mmCIF file of the N, C-alpha and C atoms, coordinates in Angstrom:
data_MODEL
# 
_entry.id   MODEL 
# 
loop_
_atom_site.group_PDB 
_atom_site.id 
_atom_site.type_symbol 
_atom_site.label_atom_id 
_atom_site.label_alt_id 
_atom_site.label_comp_id 
_atom_site.label_asym_id 
_atom_site.label_entity_id 
_atom_site.label_seq_id 
_atom_site.pdbx_PDB_ins_code 
_atom_site.Cartn_x 
_atom_site.Cartn_y 
_atom_site.Cartn_z 
_atom_site.occupancy 
_atom_site.B_iso_or_equiv 
_atom_site.pdbx_formal_charge 
_atom_site.auth_seq_id 
_atom_site.auth_comp_id 
_atom_site.auth_asym_id 
_atom_site.auth_atom_id 
_atom_site.pdbx_PDB_model_num 
ATOM 1   N N  . UNK A 1 1  ? 110.732 108.612 70.628 1.00 0.00 ? 1  UNK A N  1 
ATOM 2   C CA . UNK A 1 1  ? 111.339 108.263 69.362 1.00 0.00 ? 1  UNK A CA 1 
ATOM 3   C C  . UNK A 1 1  ? 110.226 107.974 68.358 1.00 0.00 ? 1  UNK A C  1 
ATOM 4   N N  . UNK A 1 2  ? 110.325 108.565 67.187 1.00 0.00 ? 2  UNK A N  1 
ATOM 5   C CA . UNK A 1 2  ? 109.347 108.351 66.131 1.00 0.00 ? 2  UNK A CA 1 
ATOM 6   C C  . UNK A 1 2  ? 109.466 106.916 65.619 1.00 0.00 ? 2  UNK A C  1 
ATOM 7   N N  . UNK A 1 3  ? 108.324 106.269 65.376 1.00 0.00 ? 3  UNK A N  1 
ATOM 8   C CA . UNK A 1 3  ? 108.350 104.869 64.933 1.00 0.00 ? 3  UNK A CA 1 
ATOM 9   C C  . UNK A 1 3  ? 109.095 104.701 63.611 1.00 0.00 ? 3  UNK A C  1 
ATOM 10  N N  . UNK A 1 4  ? 109.203 105.767 62.802 1.00 0.00 ? 4  UNK A N  1 
ATOM 11  C CA . UNK A 1 4  ? 109.955 105.680 61.546 1.00 0.00 ? 4  UNK A CA 1 
ATOM 12  C C  . UNK A 1 4  ? 111.442 105.493 61.805 1.00 0.00 ? 4  UNK A C  1 
ATOM 13  N N  . UNK A 1 5  ? 111.898 105.871 63.000 1.00 0.00 ? 5  UNK A N  1 
ATOM 14  C CA . UNK A 1 5  ? 113.312 105.758 63.334 1.00 0.00 ? 5  UNK A CA 1 
ATOM 15  C C  . UNK A 1 5  ? 113.667 104.399 63.934 1.00 0.00 ? 5  UNK A C  1 
ATOM 16  N N  . UNK A 1 6  ? 112.653 103.605 64.240 1.00 0.00 ? 6  UNK A N  1 
ATOM 17  C CA . UNK A 1 6  ? 112.913 102.311 64.856 1.00 0.00 ? 6  UNK A CA 1 
ATOM 18  C C  . UNK A 1 6  ? 113.407 101.326 63.816 1.00 0.00 ? 6  UNK A C  1 
ATOM 19  N N  . UNK A 1 7  ? 114.274 100.456 64.223 1.00 0.00 ? 7  UNK A N  1 
ATOM 20  C CA . UNK A 1 7  ? 114.805 99.450  63.320 1.00 0.00 ? 7  UNK A CA 1 
ATOM 21  C C  . UNK A 1 7  ? 115.562 98.411  64.115 1.00 0.00 ? 7  UNK A C  1 
ATOM 22  N N  . UNK A 1 8  ? 116.712 98.060  63.629 1.00 0.00 ? 8  UNK A N  1 
ATOM 23  C CA . UNK A 1 8  ? 117.568 97.108  64.324 1.00 0.00 ? 8  UNK A CA 1 
ATOM 24  C C  . UNK A 1 8  ? 118.164 97.777  65.547 1.00 0.00 ? 8  UNK A C  1 
ATOM 25  N N  . UNK A 1 9  ? 118.434 96.988  66.580 1.00 0.00 ? 9  UNK A N  1 
ATOM 26  C CA . UNK A 1 9  ? 119.008 97.583  67.778 1.00 0.00 ? 9  UNK A CA 1 
ATOM 27  C C  . UNK A 1 9  ? 119.973 96.614  68.440 1.00 0.00 ? 9  UNK A C  1 
ATOM 28  N N  . UNK A 1 10 ? 120.810 97.169  69.299 1.00 0.00 ? 10 UNK A N  1 
ATOM 29  C CA . UNK A 1 10 ? 121.703 96.380  70.147 1.00 0.00 ? 10 UNK A CA 1 
ATOM 30  C C  . UNK A 1 10 ? 121.456 96.831  71.581 1.00 0.00 ? 10 UNK A C  1 
ATOM 31  N N  . UNK A 1 11 ? 121.049 95.921  72.473 1.00 0.00 ? 11 UNK A N  1 
ATOM 32  C CA . UNK A 1 11 ? 120.886 96.294  73.870 1.00 0.00 ? 11 UNK A CA 1 
ATOM 33  C C  . UNK A 1 11 ? 122.246 96.680  74.467 1.00 0.00 ? 11 UNK A C  1 
ATOM 34  N N  . UNK A 1 12 ? 122.238 97.729  75.272 1.00 0.00 ? 12 UNK A N  1 
ATOM 35  C CA . UNK A 1 12 ? 123.482 98.193  75.888 1.00 0.00 ? 12 UNK A CA 1 
ATOM 36  C C  . UNK A 1 12 ? 123.611 97.807  77.362 1.00 0.00 ? 12 UNK A C  1 
ATOM 37  N N  . UNK A 1 13 ? 122.654 97.054  77.877 1.00 0.00 ? 13 UNK A N  1 
ATOM 38  C CA . UNK A 1 13 ? 122.754 96.589  79.256 1.00 0.00 ? 13 UNK A CA 1 
ATOM 39  C C  . UNK A 1 13 ? 121.990 95.273  79.414 1.00 0.00 ? 13 UNK A C  1 
ATOM 40  N N  . UNK A 1 14 ? 122.188 94.641  80.560 1.00 0.00 ? 14 UNK A N  1 
ATOM 41  C CA . UNK A 1 14 ? 121.603 93.318  80.801 1.00 0.00 ? 14 UNK A CA 1 
ATOM 42  C C  . UNK A 1 14 ? 120.071 93.377  80.860 1.00 0.00 ? 14 UNK A C  1 
ATOM 43  N N  . UNK A 1 15 ? 119.534 94.420  81.457 1.00 0.00 ? 15 UNK A N  1 
ATOM 44  C CA . UNK A 1 15 ? 118.077 94.537  81.574 1.00 0.00 ? 15 UNK A CA 1 
ATOM 45  C C  . UNK A 1 15 ? 117.425 94.612  80.203 1.00 0.00 ? 15 UNK A C  1 
ATOM 46  N N  . UNK A 1 16 ? 117.987 95.428  79.319 1.00 0.00 ? 16 UNK A N  1 
ATOM 47  C CA . UNK A 1 16 ? 117.426 95.560  77.978 1.00 0.00 ? 16 UNK A CA 1 
ATOM 48  C C  . UNK A 1 16 ? 117.604 94.265  77.193 1.00 0.00 ? 16 UNK A C  1 
ATOM 49  N N  . UNK A 1 17 ? 118.720 93.587  77.387 1.00 0.00 ? 17 UNK A N  1 
ATOM 50  C CA . UNK A 1 17 ? 118.927 92.296  76.725 1.00 0.00 ? 17 UNK A CA 1 
ATOM 51  C C  . UNK A 1 17 ? 117.888 91.279  77.204 1.00 0.00 ? 17 UNK A C  1 
ATOM 52  N N  . UNK A 1 18 ? 117.566 91.293  78.482 1.00 0.00 ? 18 UNK A N  1 
ATOM 53  C CA . UNK A 1 18 ? 116.549 90.380  79.012 1.00 0.00 ? 18 UNK A CA 1 
ATOM 54  C C  . UNK A 1 18 ? 115.162 90.738  78.483 1.00 0.00 ? 18 UNK A C  1 
ATOM 55  N N  . UNK A 1 19 ? 114.879 92.035  78.342 1.00 0.00 ? 19 UNK A N  1 
ATOM 56  C CA . UNK A 1 19 ? 113.619 92.447  77.736 1.00 0.00 ? 19 UNK A CA 1 
ATOM 57  C C  . UNK A 1 19 ? 113.521 91.914  76.313 1.00 0.00 ? 19 UNK A C  1 
ATOM 58  N N  . UNK A 1 20 ? 114.627 91.961  75.592 1.00 0.00 ? 20 UNK A N  1 
ATOM 59  C CA . UNK A 1 20 ? 114.623 91.446  74.227 1.00 0.00 ? 20 UNK A CA 1 
ATOM 60  C C  . UNK A 1 20 ? 114.381 89.942  74.210 1.00 0.00 ? 20 UNK A C  1 
ATOM 61  N N  . UNK A 1 21 ? 114.964 89.224  75.141 1.00 0.00 ? 21 UNK A N  1 
ATOM 62  C CA . UNK A 1 21 ? 114.712 87.788  75.233 1.00 0.00 ? 21 UNK A CA 1 
ATOM 63  C C  . UNK A 1 21 ? 113.230 87.527  75.511 1.00 0.00 ? 21 UNK A C  1 
ATOM 64  N N  . UNK A 1 22 ? 112.650 88.317  76.391 1.00 0.00 ? 22 UNK A N  1 
ATOM 65  C CA . UNK A 1 22 ? 111.227 88.190  76.688 1.00 0.00 ? 22 UNK A CA 1 
ATOM 66  C C  . UNK A 1 22 ? 110.392 88.469  75.439 1.00 0.00 ? 22 UNK A C  1 
ATOM 67  N N  . UNK A 1 23 ? 110.794 89.458  74.643 1.00 0.00 ? 23 UNK A N  1 
ATOM 68  C CA . UNK A 1 23 ? 110.093 89.777  73.396 1.00 0.00 ? 23 UNK A CA 1 
ATOM 69  C C  . UNK A 1 23 ? 110.156 88.598  72.431 1.00 0.00 ? 23 UNK A C  1 
ATOM 70  N N  . UNK A 1 24 ? 111.324 87.980  72.325 1.00 0.00 ? 24 UNK A N  1 
ATOM 71  C CA . UNK A 1 24 ? 111.484 86.823  71.438 1.00 0.00 ? 24 UNK A CA 1 
ATOM 72  C C  . UNK A 1 24 ? 110.580 85.679  71.887 1.00 0.00 ? 24 UNK A C  1 
ATOM 73  N N  . UNK A 1 25 ? 110.526 85.425  73.178 1.00 0.00 ? 25 UNK A N  1 
ATOM 74  C CA . UNK A 1 25 ? 109.686 84.332  73.695 1.00 0.00 ? 25 UNK A CA 1 
ATOM 75  C C  . UNK A 1 25 ? 108.204 84.631  73.493 1.00 0.00 ? 25 UNK A C  1 
ATOM 76  N N  . UNK A 1 26 ? 107.806 85.907  73.650 1.00 0.00 ? 26 UNK A N  1 
ATOM 77  C CA . UNK A 1 26 ? 106.413 86.280  73.410 1.00 0.00 ? 26 UNK A CA 1 
ATOM 78  C C  . UNK A 1 26 ? 106.065 86.076  71.938 1.00 0.00 ? 26 UNK A C  1 
ATOM 79  N N  . UNK A 1 27 ? 106.993 86.380  71.068 1.00 0.00 ? 27 UNK A N  1 
ATOM 80  C CA . UNK A 1 27 ? 106.783 86.185  69.623 1.00 0.00 ? 27 UNK A CA 1 
ATOM 81  C C  . UNK A 1 27 ? 106.658 84.694  69.296 1.00 0.00 ? 27 UNK A C  1 
ATOM 82  N N  . UNK A 1 28 ? 107.494 83.868  69.930 1.00 0.00 ? 28 UNK A N  1 
ATOM 83  C CA . UNK A 1 28 ? 107.394 82.418  69.731 1.00 0.00 ? 28 UNK A CA 1 
ATOM 84  C C  . UNK A 1 28 ? 106.040 81.902  70.202 1.00 0.00 ? 28 UNK A C  1 
ATOM 85  N N  . UNK A 1 29 ? 105.577 82.416  71.344 1.00 0.00 ? 29 UNK A N  1 
ATOM 86  C CA . UNK A 1 29 ? 104.265 82.004  71.867 1.00 0.00 ? 29 UNK A CA 1 
ATOM 87  C C  . UNK A 1 29 ? 103.153 82.413  70.907 1.00 0.00 ? 29 UNK A C  1 
ATOM 88  N N  . UNK A 1 30 ? 103.295 83.584  70.295 1.00 0.00 ? 30 UNK A N  1 
ATOM 89  C CA . UNK A 1 30 ? 102.299 84.034  69.321 1.00 0.00 ? 30 UNK A CA 1 
ATOM 90  C C  . UNK A 1 30 ? 102.259 83.095  68.113 1.00 0.00 ? 30 UNK A C  1 
ATOM 91  N N  . UNK A 1 31 ? 103.428 82.693  67.628 1.00 0.00 ? 31 UNK A N  1 
ATOM 92  C CA . UNK A 1 31 ? 103.472 81.759  66.492 1.00 0.00 ? 31 UNK A CA 1 
ATOM 93  C C  . UNK A 1 31 ? 102.846 80.412  66.855 1.00 0.00 ? 31 UNK A C  1 
ATOM 94  N N  . UNK A 1 32 ? 103.098 79.959  68.071 1.00 0.00 ? 32 UNK A N  1 
ATOM 95  C CA . UNK A 1 32 ? 102.501 78.702  68.531 1.00 0.00 ? 32 UNK A CA 1 
ATOM 96  C C  . UNK A 1 32 ? 100.981 78.826  68.598 1.00 0.00 ? 32 UNK A C  1 
ATOM 97  N N  . UNK A 1 33 ? 100.512 79.968  69.083 1.00 0.00 ? 33 UNK A N  1 
ATOM 98  C CA . UNK A 1 33 ? 99.065  80.195  69.162 1.00 0.00 ? 33 UNK A CA 1 
ATOM 99  C C  . UNK A 1 33 ? 98.433  80.188  67.774 1.00 0.00 ? 33 UNK A C  1 
ATOM 100 N N  . UNK A 1 34 ? 99.113  80.734  66.780 1.00 0.00 ? 34 UNK A N  1 
ATOM 101 C CA . UNK A 1 34 ? 98.595  80.713  65.405 1.00 0.00 ? 34 UNK A CA 1 
ATOM 102 C C  . UNK A 1 34 ? 98.415  79.275  64.935 1.00 0.00 ? 34 UNK A C  1 
ATOM 103 N N  . UNK A 1 35 ? 99.353  78.406  65.292 1.00 0.00 ? 35 UNK A N  1 
ATOM 104 C CA . UNK A 1 35 ? 99.228  76.991  64.893 1.00 0.00 ? 35 UNK A CA 1 
ATOM 105 C C  . UNK A 1 35 ? 98.032  76.319  65.575 1.00 0.00 ? 35 UNK A C  1 
ATOM 106 N N  . UNK A 1 36 ? 97.579  76.869  66.706 1.00 0.00 ? 36 UNK A N  1 
ATOM 107 C CA . UNK A 1 36 ? 96.409  76.306  67.384 1.00 0.00 ? 36 UNK A CA 1 
ATOM 108 C C  . UNK A 1 36 ? 95.134  76.466  66.566 1.00 0.00 ? 36 UNK A C  1 
ATOM 109 N N  . UNK A 1 37 ? 95.162  77.389  65.602 1.00 0.00 ? 37 UNK A N  1 
ATOM 110 C CA . UNK A 1 37 ? 93.983  77.572  64.754 1.00 0.00 ? 37 UNK A CA 1 
ATOM 111 C C  . UNK A 1 37 ? 93.682  76.317  63.942 1.00 0.00 ? 37 UNK A C  1 
ATOM 112 N N  . UNK A 1 38 ? 94.704  75.476  63.734 1.00 0.00 ? 38 UNK A N  1 
ATOM 113 C CA . UNK A 1 38 ? 94.500  74.226  62.991 1.00 0.00 ? 38 UNK A CA 1 
ATOM 114 C C  . UNK A 1 38 ? 93.883  73.136  63.869 1.00 0.00 ? 38 UNK A C  1 
ATOM 115 N N  . UNK A 1 39 ? 93.879  73.334  65.183 1.00 0.00 ? 39 UNK A N  1 
ATOM 116 C CA . UNK A 1 39 ? 93.320  72.350  66.108 1.00 0.00 ? 39 UNK A CA 1 
ATOM 117 C C  . UNK A 1 39 ? 91.819  72.583  66.269 1.00 0.00 ? 39 UNK A C  1 
ATOM 118 N N  . UNK A 1 40 ? 91.196  71.647  66.927 1.00 0.00 ? 40 UNK A N  1 
ATOM 119 C CA . UNK A 1 40 ? 89.746  71.724  67.149 1.00 0.00 ? 40 UNK A CA 1 
ATOM 120 C C  . UNK A 1 40 ? 89.470  72.538  68.413 1.00 0.00 ? 40 UNK A C  1 
ATOM 121 N N  . UNK A 1 41 ? 89.808  73.822  68.363 1.00 0.00 ? 41 UNK A N  1 
ATOM 122 C CA . UNK A 1 41 ? 89.594  74.735  69.489 1.00 0.00 ? 41 UNK A CA 1 
ATOM 123 C C  . UNK A 1 41 ? 88.726  75.888  69.011 1.00 0.00 ? 41 UNK A C  1 
ATOM 124 N N  . UNK A 1 42 ? 88.038  76.556  69.939 1.00 0.00 ? 42 UNK A N  1 
ATOM 125 C CA . UNK A 1 42 ? 87.212  77.703  69.526 1.00 0.00 ? 42 UNK A CA 1 
ATOM 126 C C  . UNK A 1 42 ? 88.086  78.797  68.896 1.00 0.00 ? 42 UNK A C  1 
ATOM 127 N N  . UNK A 1 43 ? 87.841  79.088  67.626 1.00 0.00 ? 43 UNK A N  1 
ATOM 128 C CA . UNK A 1 43 ? 88.666  80.050  66.888 1.00 0.00 ? 43 UNK A CA 1 
ATOM 129 C C  . UNK A 1 43 ? 88.647  81.425  67.531 1.00 0.00 ? 43 UNK A C  1 
ATOM 130 N N  . UNK A 1 44 ? 87.500  81.833  68.093 1.00 0.00 ? 44 UNK A N  1 
ATOM 131 C CA . UNK A 1 44 ? 87.436  83.163  68.703 1.00 0.00 ? 44 UNK A CA 1 
ATOM 132 C C  . UNK A 1 44 ? 88.355  83.262  69.920 1.00 0.00 ? 44 UNK A C  1 
ATOM 133 N N  . UNK A 1 45 ? 88.476  82.187  70.678 1.00 0.00 ? 45 UNK A N  1 
ATOM 134 C CA . UNK A 1 45 ? 89.365  82.187  71.846 1.00 0.00 ? 45 UNK A CA 1 
ATOM 135 C C  . UNK A 1 45 ? 90.832  82.183  71.423 1.00 0.00 ? 45 UNK A C  1 
ATOM 136 N N  . UNK A 1 46 ? 91.145  81.416  70.399 1.00 0.00 ? 46 UNK A N  1 
ATOM 137 C CA . UNK A 1 46 ? 92.523  81.370  69.888 1.00 0.00 ? 46 UNK A CA 1 
ATOM 138 C C  . UNK A 1 46 ? 92.898  82.732  69.313 1.00 0.00 ? 46 UNK A C  1 
ATOM 139 N N  . UNK A 1 47 ? 91.990  83.343  68.564 1.00 0.00 ? 47 UNK A N  1 
ATOM 140 C CA . UNK A 1 47 ? 92.262  84.664  68.009 1.00 0.00 ? 47 UNK A CA 1 
ATOM 141 C C  . UNK A 1 47 ? 92.454  85.708  69.105 1.00 0.00 ? 47 UNK A C  1 
ATOM 142 N N  . UNK A 1 48 ? 91.700  85.585  70.179 1.00 0.00 ? 48 UNK A N  1 
ATOM 143 C CA . UNK A 1 48 ? 91.869  86.494  71.324 1.00 0.00 ? 48 UNK A CA 1 
ATOM 144 C C  . UNK A 1 48 ? 93.260  86.312  71.946 1.00 0.00 ? 48 UNK A C  1 
ATOM 145 N N  . UNK A 1 49 ? 93.685  85.078  72.094 1.00 0.00 ? 49 UNK A N  1 
ATOM 146 C CA . UNK A 1 49 ? 95.021  84.788  72.618 1.00 0.00 ? 49 UNK A CA 1 
ATOM 147 C C  . UNK A 1 49 ? 96.096  85.371  71.703 1.00 0.00 ? 49 UNK A C  1 
ATOM 148 N N  . UNK A 1 50 ? 95.937  85.179  70.395 1.00 0.00 ? 50 UNK A N  1 
ATOM 149 C CA . UNK A 1 50 ? 96.905  85.720  69.435 1.00 0.00 ? 50 UNK A CA 1 
ATOM 150 C C  . UNK A 1 50 ? 96.972  87.236  69.559 1.00 0.00 ? 50 UNK A C  1 
ATOM 151 N N  . UNK A 1 51 ? 95.830  87.880  69.669 1.00 0.00 ? 51 UNK A N  1 
ATOM 152 C CA . UNK A 1 51 ? 95.793  89.335  69.804 1.00 0.00 ? 51 UNK A CA 1 
ATOM 153 C C  . UNK A 1 51 ? 96.480  89.814  71.074 1.00 0.00 ? 51 UNK A C  1 
ATOM 154 N N  . UNK A 1 52 ? 96.258  89.107  72.172 1.00 0.00 ? 52 UNK A N  1 
ATOM 155 C CA . UNK A 1 52 ? 96.902  89.491  73.440 1.00 0.00 ? 52 UNK A CA 1 
ATOM 156 C C  . UNK A 1 52 ? 98.410  89.314  73.358 1.00 0.00 ? 52 UNK A C  1 
ATOM 157 N N  . UNK A 1 53 ? 98.867  88.228  72.771 1.00 0.00 ? 53 UNK A N  1 
ATOM 158 C CA . UNK A 1 53 ? 100.306 88.004  72.639 1.00 0.00 ? 53 UNK A CA 1 
ATOM 159 C C  . UNK A 1 53 ? 100.947 89.024  71.709 1.00 0.00 ? 53 UNK A C  1 
ATOM 160 N N  . UNK A 1 54 ? 100.240 89.391  70.660 1.00 0.00 ? 54 UNK A N  1 
ATOM 161 C CA . UNK A 1 54 ? 100.744 90.410  69.740 1.00 0.00 ? 54 UNK A CA 1 
ATOM 162 C C  . UNK A 1 54 ? 100.880 91.750  70.463 1.00 0.00 ? 54 UNK A C  1 
ATOM 163 N N  . UNK A 1 55 ? 99.886  92.102  71.260 1.00 0.00 ? 55 UNK A N  1 
ATOM 164 C CA . UNK A 1 55 ? 99.938  93.359  72.012 1.00 0.00 ? 55 UNK A CA 1 
ATOM 165 C C  . UNK A 1 55 ? 101.062 93.321  73.040 1.00 0.00 ? 55 UNK A C  1 
ATOM 166 N N  . UNK A 1 56 ? 101.248 92.179  73.704 1.00 0.00 ? 56 UNK A N  1 
ATOM 167 C CA . UNK A 1 56 ? 102.344 92.023  74.657 1.00 0.00 ? 56 UNK A CA 1 
ATOM 168 C C  . UNK A 1 56 ? 103.681 92.268  73.973 1.00 0.00 ? 56 UNK A C  1 
ATOM 169 N N  . UNK A 1 57 ? 103.850 91.702  72.778 1.00 0.00 ? 57 UNK A N  1 
ATOM 170 C CA . UNK A 1 57 ? 105.082 91.880  72.021 1.00 0.00 ? 57 UNK A CA 1 
ATOM 171 C C  . UNK A 1 57 ? 105.322 93.363  71.721 1.00 0.00 ? 57 UNK A C  1 
ATOM 172 N N  . UNK A 1 58 ? 104.271 94.083  71.362 1.00 0.00 ? 58 UNK A N  1 
ATOM 173 C CA . UNK A 1 58 ? 104.394 95.517  71.083 1.00 0.00 ? 58 UNK A CA 1 
ATOM 174 C C  . UNK A 1 58 ? 104.785 96.292  72.338 1.00 0.00 ? 58 UNK A C  1 
ATOM 175 N N  . UNK A 1 59 ? 104.184 95.965  73.476 1.00 0.00 ? 59 UNK A N  1 
ATOM 176 C CA . UNK A 1 59 ? 104.531 96.645  74.732 1.00 0.00 ? 59 UNK A CA 1 
ATOM 177 C C  . UNK A 1 59 ? 105.998 96.413  75.095 1.00 0.00 ? 59 UNK A C  1 
ATOM 178 N N  . UNK A 1 60 ? 106.441 95.175  74.948 1.00 0.00 ? 60 UNK A N  1 
ATOM 179 C CA . UNK A 1 60 ? 107.836 94.860  75.267 1.00 0.00 ? 60 UNK A CA 1 
ATOM 180 C C  . UNK A 1 60 ? 108.772 95.613  74.321 1.00 0.00 ? 60 UNK A C  1 
ATOM 181 N N  . UNK A 1 61 ? 108.423 95.657  73.043 1.00 0.00 ? 61 UNK A N  1 
ATOM 182 C CA . UNK A 1 61 ? 109.249 96.385  72.073 1.00 0.00 ? 61 UNK A CA 1 
ATOM 183 C C  . UNK A 1 61 ? 109.338 97.857  72.440 1.00 0.00 ? 61 UNK A C  1 
ATOM 184 N N  . UNK A 1 62 ? 108.235 98.452  72.874 1.00 0.00 ? 62 UNK A N  1 
ATOM 185 C CA . UNK A 1 62 ? 108.275 99.855  73.308 1.00 0.00 ? 62 UNK A CA 1 
ATOM 186 C C  . UNK A 1 62 ? 109.201 100.028 74.507 1.00 0.00 ? 62 UNK A C  1 
ATOM 187 N N  . UNK A 1 63 ? 109.119 99.111  75.451 1.00 0.00 ? 63 UNK A N  1 
ATOM 188 C CA . UNK A 1 63 ? 110.015 99.184  76.614 1.00 0.00 ? 63 UNK A CA 1 
ATOM 189 C C  . UNK A 1 63 ? 111.473 99.098  76.188 1.00 0.00 ? 63 UNK A C  1 
ATOM 190 N N  . UNK A 1 64 ? 111.746 98.243  75.224 1.00 0.00 ? 64 UNK A N  1 
ATOM 191 C CA . UNK A 1 64 ? 113.124 98.095  74.734 1.00 0.00 ? 64 UNK A CA 1 
ATOM 192 C C  . UNK A 1 64 ? 113.610 99.400  74.124 1.00 0.00 ? 64 UNK A C  1 
ATOM 193 N N  . UNK A 1 65 ? 112.814 99.976  73.238 1.00 0.00 ? 65 UNK A N  1 
ATOM 194 C CA . UNK A 1 65 ? 113.253 101.185 72.552 1.00 0.00 ? 65 UNK A CA 1 
ATOM 195 C C  . UNK A 1 65 ? 113.298 102.398 73.476 1.00 0.00 ? 65 UNK A C  1 
ATOM 196 N N  . UNK A 1 66 ? 112.620 102.313 74.626 1.00 0.00 ? 66 UNK A N  1 
ATOM 197 C CA . UNK A 1 66 ? 112.717 103.377 75.630 1.00 0.00 ? 66 UNK A CA 1 
ATOM 198 C C  . UNK A 1 66 ? 113.882 103.144 76.581 1.00 0.00 ? 66 UNK A C  1 
ATOM 199 N N  . UNK A 1 67 ? 114.510 101.993 76.466 1.00 0.00 ? 67 UNK A N  1 
ATOM 200 C CA . UNK A 1 67 ? 115.597 101.618 77.365 1.00 0.00 ? 67 UNK A CA 1 
ATOM 201 C C  . UNK A 1 67 ? 116.943 101.973 76.746 1.00 0.00 ? 67 UNK A C  1 
ATOM 202 N N  . UNK A 1 68 ? 117.954 101.310 77.232 1.00 0.00 ? 68 UNK A N  1 
ATOM 203 C CA . UNK A 1 68 ? 119.327 101.593 76.846 1.00 0.00 ? 68 UNK A CA 1 
ATOM 204 C C  . UNK A 1 68 ? 119.713 100.761 75.628 1.00 0.00 ? 68 UNK A C  1 
ATOM 205 N N  . UNK A 1 69 ? 119.355 101.260 74.433 1.00 0.00 ? 69 UNK A N  1 
ATOM 206 C CA . UNK A 1 69 ? 119.675 100.555 73.192 1.00 0.00 ? 69 UNK A CA 1 
ATOM 207 C C  . UNK A 1 69 ? 120.330 101.507 72.203 1.00 0.00 ? 69 UNK A C  1 
ATOM 208 N N  . UNK A 1 70 ? 121.084 100.923 71.310 1.00 0.00 ? 70 UNK A N  1 
ATOM 209 C CA . UNK A 1 70 ? 121.627 101.649 70.165 1.00 0.00 ? 70 UNK A CA 1 
ATOM 210 C C  . UNK A 1 70 ? 120.781 101.218 68.979 1.00 0.00 ? 70 UNK A C  1 
ATOM 211 N N  . UNK A 1 71 ? 120.087 102.179 68.353 1.00 0.00 ? 71 UNK A N  1 
ATOM 212 C CA . UNK A 1 71 ? 119.156 101.873 67.269 1.00 0.00 ? 71 UNK A CA 1 
ATOM 213 C C  . UNK A 1 71 ? 119.822 102.145 65.923 1.00 0.00 ? 71 UNK A C  1 
ATOM 214 N N  . UNK A 1 72 ? 119.609 101.238 64.985 1.00 0.00 ? 72 UNK A N  1 
ATOM 215 C CA . UNK A 1 72 ? 120.136 101.356 63.635 1.00 0.00 ? 72 UNK A CA 1 
ATOM 216 C C  . UNK A 1 72 ? 118.967 101.414 62.656 1.00 0.00 ? 72 UNK A C  1 
ATOM 217 N N  . UNK A 1 73 ? 119.132 102.121 61.578 1.00 0.00 ? 73 UNK A N  1 
ATOM 218 C CA . UNK A 1 73 ? 118.063 102.236 60.587 1.00 0.00 ? 73 UNK A CA 1 
ATOM 219 C C  . UNK A 1 73 ? 117.926 100.973 59.744 1.00 0.00 ? 73 UNK A C  1 
ATOM 220 N N  . UNK A 1 74 ? 119.016 100.227 59.575 1.00 0.00 ? 74 UNK A N  1 
ATOM 221 C CA . UNK A 1 74 ? 118.935 99.007  58.771 1.00 0.00 ? 74 UNK A CA 1 
ATOM 222 C C  . UNK A 1 74 ? 119.998 98.022  59.250 1.00 0.00 ? 74 UNK A C  1 
ATOM 223 N N  . UNK A 1 75 ? 119.891 96.814  58.766 1.00 0.00 ? 75 UNK A N  1 
ATOM 224 C CA . UNK A 1 75 ? 120.778 95.745  59.220 1.00 0.00 ? 75 UNK A CA 1 
ATOM 225 C C  . UNK A 1 75 ? 122.227 96.001  58.808 1.00 0.00 ? 75 UNK A C  1 
ATOM 226 N N  . UNK A 1 76 ? 122.444 96.651  57.670 1.00 0.00 ? 76 UNK A N  1 
ATOM 227 C CA . UNK A 1 76 ? 123.816 96.927  57.231 1.00 0.00 ? 76 UNK A CA 1 
ATOM 228 C C  . UNK A 1 76 ? 124.541 97.846  58.210 1.00 0.00 ? 76 UNK A C  1 
ATOM 229 N N  . UNK A 1 77 ? 123.849 98.869  58.717 1.00 0.00 ? 77 UNK A N  1 
ATOM 230 C CA . UNK A 1 77 ? 124.451 99.752  59.728 1.00 0.00 ? 77 UNK A CA 1 
ATOM 231 C C  . UNK A 1 77 ? 124.808 98.971  60.988 1.00 0.00 ? 77 UNK A C  1 
ATOM 232 N N  . UNK A 1 78 ? 123.921 98.052  61.369 1.00 0.00 ? 78 UNK A N  1 
ATOM 233 C CA . UNK A 1 78 ? 124.171 97.239  62.564 1.00 0.00 ? 78 UNK A CA 1 
ATOM 234 C C  . UNK A 1 78 ? 125.388 96.346  62.357 1.00 0.00 ? 78 UNK A C  1 
ATOM 235 N N  . UNK A 1 79 ? 125.492 95.702  61.212 1.00 0.00 ? 79 UNK A N  1 
ATOM 236 C CA . UNK A 1 79 ? 126.622 94.809  60.928 1.00 0.00 ? 79 UNK A CA 1 
ATOM 237 C C  . UNK A 1 79 ? 127.925 95.595  60.916 1.00 0.00 ? 79 UNK A C  1 
ATOM 238 N N  . UNK A 1 80 ? 127.918 96.776  60.270 1.00 0.00 ? 80 UNK A N  1 
ATOM 239 C CA . UNK A 1 80 ? 129.128 97.600  60.246 1.00 0.00 ? 80 UNK A CA 1 
ATOM 240 C C  . UNK A 1 80 ? 129.589 97.957  61.660 1.00 0.00 ? 80 UNK A C  1 
ATOM 241 N N  . UNK A 1 81 ? 128.654 98.281  62.529 1.00 0.00 ? 81 UNK A N  1 
ATOM 242 C CA . UNK A 1 81 ? 129.009 98.606  63.915 1.00 0.00 ? 81 UNK A CA 1 
ATOM 243 C C  . UNK A 1 81 ? 129.553 97.386  64.646 1.00 0.00 ? 81 UNK A C  1 
ATOM 244 N N  . UNK A 1 82 ? 128.907 96.252  64.458 1.00 0.00 ? 82 UNK A N  1 
ATOM 245 C CA . UNK A 1 82 ? 129.371 95.031  65.120 1.00 0.00 ? 82 UNK A CA 1 
ATOM 246 C C  . UNK A 1 82 ? 130.756 94.618  64.663 1.00 0.00 ? 82 UNK A C  1 
ATOM 247 N N  . UNK A 1 83 ? 131.054 94.878  63.397 1.00 0.00 ? 83 UNK A N  1 
ATOM 248 C CA . UNK A 1 83 ? 132.365 94.529  62.844 1.00 0.00 ? 83 UNK A CA 1 
ATOM 249 C C  . UNK A 1 83 ? 133.387 95.659  63.020 1.00 0.00 ? 83 UNK A C  1 
ATOM 250 N N  . UNK A 1 84 ? 132.936 96.757  63.613 1.00 0.00 ? 84 UNK A N  1 
ATOM 251 C CA . UNK A 1 84 ? 133.807 97.934  63.822 1.00 0.00 ? 84 UNK A CA 1 
ATOM 252 C C  . UNK A 1 84 ? 134.403 98.428  62.525 1.00 0.00 ? 84 UNK A C  1 
ATOM 253 N N  . UNK A 1 85 ? 133.583 98.474  61.482 1.00 0.00 ? 85 UNK A N  1 
ATOM 254 C CA . UNK A 1 85 ? 134.043 98.938  60.161 1.00 0.00 ? 85 UNK A CA 1 
ATOM 255 C C  . UNK A 1 85 ? 133.820 100.428 60.038 1.00 0.00 ? 85 UNK A C  1 
# 
């Protein structure tokens, strides 16, 4: 799938839904790591952690889009489908 076609999605099975949950948690961990930059920690190590978490998030997203999902180009298309309009 071309990255231009990626957008909002709805998982169509439990495995893909769990992958999405894992993606959300990885994203939360990345945000927490960014806040560590304000602490008295080696910035190069924190930046390395942020980079690894960002890459993990990208890998998980690729797995999701290769899995059983319904992809929408924008949020309005997703809402219309969810509301069965």
